[in-house]
GUFI-700415 format. One line per 8 residues: number of its first residue (from 0); their letters; for each residue x, y, z of C-alpha. Coordinates in steps of 0.25 Angstrom, whole numbers, padded with zeros to 4 digits. Example, Ala and Ser with C-alpha at 12.3 -4.5 7.8 and 13.67 -1.06 7.14 Angstrom:
# GUFI-700415
0	AS	0049,-0018,0031  0055,-0004,0029
***
This chain:
# GUFI-700415
0	XXXXXXXX	-0023,0044,0068  -0033,0055,0071  -0029,0069,0067  -0033,0081,0075  -0034,0095,0070  -0031,0106,0080  -0044,0113,0083  -0046,0125,0074
8	XXXXXXXX	-0055,0132,0085  -0063,0128,0097  -0073,0118,0092  -0082,0118,0104  -0086,0133,0105  -0096,0140,0113  -0109,0145,0106  -0105,0159,0107
16	XXXXXXXX	-0093,0157,0098  -0100,0151,0086  -0099,0156,0072  -0091,0154,0060  -0077,0153,0064  -0063,0156,0057  -0056,0143,0059  -0041,0144,0062
24	XXXXXXXX	-0029,0134,0061  -0034,0128,0048  -0020,0125,0044  -0016,0118,0057  -0018,0103,0060  -0015,0093,0071  -0012,0078,0070  -0006,0067,0078
32	XXXXXXXX	0008,0061,0076  0018,0053,0083  0032,0058,0086  0038,0072,0083  0049,0067,0075  0042,0057,0067  0042,0063,0053  0032,0054,0046
40	XXXXXXXX	0022,0056,0057  0024,0071,0056  0022,0070,0041  0009,0062,0043  0005,0073,0053  0007,0084,0043  -0001,0076,0032  -0012,0075,0042
48	XXXXXXXX	-0012,0089,0046  -0012,0094,0031  -0024,0085,0028  -0032,0090,0041  -0029,0104,0037  -0035,0102,0023  -0047,0096,0030  -0049,0108,0039
56	XXXXXXXX	-0046,0118,0027  -0056,0112,0018  -0067,0105,0027  -0065,0092,0018  -0059,0080,0025  -0059,0073,0011  -0047,0082,0007  -0038,0072,0015
64	XXXXXXXX	-0041,0061,0005  -0038,0070,-0007  -0027,0063,-0015  -0021,0076,-0019  -0018,0079,-0005  -0007,0068,-0004  0003,0077,-0011  0002,0088,-0001
72	XXXXXXXX	0002,0078,0010  0016,0072,0005  0022,0086,0006  0014,0091,0018  0026,0097,0025  0025,0109,0015  0012,0112,0021  0016,0112,0036
80	XXXXXXXX	0021,0126,0042  0022,0121,0056  0019,0109,0065  0020,0105,0080  0019,0093,0089  0012,0091,0102  0015,0079,0111  0002,0072,0113
88	XXXXXXXX	0008,0065,0125  0014,0078,0131  0016,0077,0146  0019,0062,0145  0034,0059,0146  0041,0053,0134  0045,0039,0139  0049,0031,0127
96	XXXXXXXX	0052,0032,0112  0037,0037,0110  0043,0050,0113  0050,0051,0100  0042,0042,0091  0028,0039,0094  0024,0050,0104  0011,0056,0099
104	XXXXXXXX	0010,0071,0095  0000,0081,0089  0006,0087,0077  0001,0101,0073  0003,0106,0059  0001,0120,0053  0000,0120,0038  0003,0131,0028
112	XXXXXXXX	-0010,0138,0024  -0006,0142,0010  -0001,0129,0006  -0013,0121,0013  -0023,0130,0006  -0016,0128,-0007  -0017,0113,-0005  -0032,0114,-0002
120	XXXXXXXX	-0034,0121,-0015  -0025,0111,-0023  -0034,0100,-0018  -0046,0107,-0024  -0052,0111,-0010  -0057,0124,-0005  -0052,0129,0008  -0063,0131,0019
128	XXXXXXXX	-0064,0145,0025  -0058,0146,0039  -0071,0153,0042  -0080,0141,0046  -0094,0139,0051  -0096,0136,0066  -0103,0122,0067  -0112,0119,0078
136	XXXXXXXX	-0113,0104,0081  -0125,0098,0088  -0124,0083,0090  -0134,0074,0097  -0127,0062,0102  -0133,0049,0107  -0124,0038,0113  -0126,0026,0121
144	XXXXXXXX	-0127,0034,0134  -0137,0044,0129  -0137,0057,0121  -0132,0071,0121  -0129,0083,0113  -0115,0085,0110  -0109,0097,0116  -0097,0103,0122
152	XXXXXXXX	-0099,0096,0136  -0106,0083,0135  -0096,0072,0140  -0102,0061,0131  -0099,0070,0119  -0084,0071,0120  -0081,0062,0109  -0090,0069,0099
160	XXXXXXXX	-0085,0083,0103  -0071,0079,0101  -0075,0073,0087  -0082,0086,0083  -0070,0094,0088  -0059,0086,0081  -0067,0086,0068  -0071,0100,0068
168	XXXXXXXX	-0056,0104,0071  -0053,0095,0059  -0062,0103,0049  -0060,0117,0056  -0074,0118,0060  -0079,0126,0072  -0089,0118,0079  -0098,0121,0091
176	XXXXXXXX	-0105,0111,0101  -0116,0115,0111  -0110,0119,0124  -0117,0109,0133  -0124,0113,0146  -0128,0128,0145  -0127,0128,0130  -0135,0140,0125
184	XXXXXXXX	-0140,0133,0112  -0147,0123,0121  -0147,0112,0110  -0150,0098,0115  -0148,0084,0111  -0163,0082,0107  -0162,0095,0098  -0151,0089,0090
192	XXXXXXXX	-0155,0074,0090  -0170,0077,0085  -0166,0087,0079  -0173,0100,0084  -0169,0110,0073  -0173,0123,0079  -0165,0120,0092  -0153,0116,0083
200	XXXXXXXX	-0155,0129,0075  -0155,0137,0088  -0143,0130,0093  -0135,0134,0080  -0140,0148,0082  -0136,0148,0096  -0122,0143,0092  -0121,0153,0081
208	XXXXXXXX	-0116,0141,0072  -0114,0142,0057  -0117,0127,0055  -0123,0116,0063  -0120,0101,0064  -0130,0093,0071  -0129,0078,0073  -0134,0065,0080
216	XXXXXXXX	-0125,0054,0085  -0130,0041,0090  -0121,0029,0094  -0125,0015,0093  -0122,0003,0102  -0109,0000,0094  -0104,0014,0096  -0106,0019,0082
224	XXXXXXXX	-0113,0032,0079  -0124,0036,0070  -0124,0051,0067  -0132,0061,0059  -0128,0075,0056  -0134,0088,0050  -0126,0101,0046  -0133,0114,0045
232	XXXXXXXX	-0125,0125,0038  -0128,0137,0029  -0143,0133,0028  -0139,0119,0023  -0141,0106,0030  -0133,0093,0028  -0136,0080,0036  -0128,0066,0036
240	XXXXXXXX	-0126,0054,0045  -0113,0047,0049  -0117,0033,0055  -0110,0021,0062  -0097,0027,0065  -0090,0033,0077  -0094,0047,0082  -0081,0053,0079
248	XXXXXXXX	-0081,0048,0064  -0096,0053,0063  -0092,0067,0068  -0080,0067,0059  -0087,0063,0047  -0099,0073,0050  -0089,0085,0052  -0082,0082,0039
256	XXXXXXXX	-0096,0084,0033  -0098,0096,0040  -0084,0102,0036  -0086,0099,0022  -0100,0106,0022  -0096,0118,0029  -0084,0119,0020  -0093,0119,0008
264	XX	-0089,0106,0003  -0102,0099,0004
***
């Protein structure tokens, strides 16, 4: 089951709004459950929420596999201050027993900041400041139909946009994408695919971004993607590849690397 963290801020922002951002809702998470009265499902949702909040607080997805976390997950109710359900099928009449047992819901959970911060410390982790760098994402995509620069408008980039949005929300990262037609930065597919570093630097300046992630994504005839990534932040540059996988997994793995780096863990 895929978890979905509520957006901590609008991830696709206009260039004029770019700058380091204070991220809100760090102690709030959302997941999927079945039924409102299914207590085991609710407990599972609480555990998922706590794990996801810890990822957002630290920038480290590896915290979910820390064996010391299991004790906290066993007593997860003590961290929960509020929760609510939203029917994922609202507007569709209840017509059978699904309405009481198997109907799908969003479960939103708010955690106690003091207790959750103490848990972070007990796991030997450092809490990432809520003041986080804005990240400009420039990605040159080549699929079987041609190529494009991922932006806020290109229709073929819908899946990649959603993958970036969901993973950015998961890590509490404010991201920016080119606006598309009429974008004042005027960066192109060729600028990123080549790459043309002066044009890329100009785009970063135009967006007033604190960090820059540029990437190339190429699909093969079997539908698997080969991707290359470079992160520029604070005068340092880090490059890596994620190959032979789905585009959403490539993006998720790359954003995990970005989050760890910007949080000062790499």
